[in-house]
C-alpha positions in Angstrom: 46.0 -15.5 -36.1 45.2 -18.0 -38.9 45.5 -17.3 -42.4 42.2 -15.9 -43.9 42.3 -17.7 -47.2 43.3 -21.2 -46.2 40.8 -24.1 -46.3 40.6 -26.5 -43.5 39.8 -30.0 -43.7 40.1 -31.0 -40.1 39.7 -29.5 -36.5 43.2 -30.3 -35.7 44.5 -28.6 -38.9 42.3 -25.4 -37.8 43.7 -25.4 -34.2 47.3 -25.9 -35.3 47.2 -22.7 -37.4 46.9 -20.3 -34.0 49.6 -19.4 -31.4 49.7 -21.7 -28.5 47.9 -19.6 -26.2 44.8 -19.6 -28.6 45.3 -23.2 -29.3 44.9 -24.1 -25.6 41.6 -22.1 -25.5 40.3 -23.7 -28.7 41.3 -27.1 -27.3 39.5 -26.3 -24.1 36.3 -25.3 -26.2 36.6 -28.5 -28.0 36.7 -30.5 -25.0 34.1 -28.6 -23.2 31.6 -29.1 -26.2 32.5 -32.8 -26.5 31.8 -33.3 -22.8 28.4 -32.0 -23.5 27.7 -33.7 -26.6 29.8 -36.9 -26.8 27.8 -38.5 -29.4 28.0 -35.6 -31.9 30.3 -35.4 -34.9 33.2 -32.8 -35.3 33.4 -31.4 -38.8 34.7 -28.2 -40.7 31.9 -26.1 -41.8 32.1 -22.4 -43.1 35.9 -22.9 -42.6 35.7 -23.3 -38.8 35.2 -26.1 -36.2 31.6 -27.3 -36.1 29.3 -29.9 -34.1 26.9 -31.9 -35.8 24.0 -34.1 -34.1 20.9 -34.6 -36.1 22.0 -31.2 -37.9 24.4 -28.5 -37.0 24.6 -28.0 -33.2 27.4 -25.4 -32.9 30.3 -23.8 -34.2 33.3 -21.9 -32.6 36.2 -20.0 -34.1 39.2 -18.0 -33.0 39.6 -14.3 -34.0 42.2 -11.7 -33.3 40.7 -10.5 -30.0 38.1 -13.1 -29.3 36.5 -16.6 -29.6 33.2 -16.6 -31.4 30.7 -19.0 -30.4 27.6 -19.9 -32.6 25.0 -21.8 -30.8 22.1 -20.7 -32.9 19.7 -18.0 -32.1 17.8 -20.4 -29.7 20.9 -21.1 -27.8 21.7 -17.6 -27.4 18.0 -16.6 -26.3 17.8 -19.3 -23.7 20.8 -18.0 -21.9 20.0 -14.3 -22.5 20.8 -13.5 -18.9 24.0 -15.1 -18.5 25.3 -13.9 -21.8 24.3 -10.4 -21.3 27.7 -9.2 -20.4 29.2 -10.4 -23.9 28.9 -9.0 -27.3 26.1 -10.8 -29.3 24.7 -11.4 -32.7 21.4 -13.0 -33.3 22.9 -16.6 -33.0 26.5 -15.8 -31.9 28.4 -14.5 -28.9 31.9 -13.4 -28.5 34.3 -14.2 -25.6 37.2 -11.7 -25.4 40.7 -13.6 -25.5 42.1 -11.5 -22.5 39.2 -12.4 -20.3 38.1 -16.0 -18.8 36.2 -18.0 -21.2 32.9 -19.1 -19.4 33.4 -22.9 -20.3 30.8 -23.9 -17.8 28.3 -21.8 -19.6 29.4 -23.1 -23.0 28.6 -26.7 -21.4 25.3 -25.7 -20.6 24.5 -23.9 -23.9 25.6 -27.1 -25.8 23.6 -29.4 -23.5 20.6 -27.3 -24.2 21.4 -27.6 -28.0 21.7 -31.2 -27.7 18.1 -31.5 -26.1 16.8 -29.2 -28.6 18.2 -31.2 -31.4 16.9 -34.5 -30.1 13.8 -33.5 -29.3 12.9 -32.7 -33.0 11.8 -29.1 -32.1 14.3 -27.6 -34.5 13.6 -28.2 -38.0 16.6 -29.4 -40.1 17.6 -27.1 -43.0 17.7 -28.9 -46.4 
């Protein structure tokens, strides 16, 4: 897996540090997120890929056994039933690398977050 201490400046650099099997999953996550949020900006934040649109939209990252997806607490709670089979935190969910990633669900969650951000219902952190 990627070195723990390395600081990344681009998403391409981040993805390139993983084995090819994980790179393909990260590229598909990236594509899925961009499809749902085409006007969003791709950045590195907390040393992982992140998407900004009127503030932070979502983050994602690869780990030894899973892909972490961070759509904030509202993104998790809005899809509570569909995410119930996955390990979760308050604003995160883990998709195991040895199971099919639910890209359609990721897309719908990102679309929800885009609507939420553009509606002004979410307060920006300063």
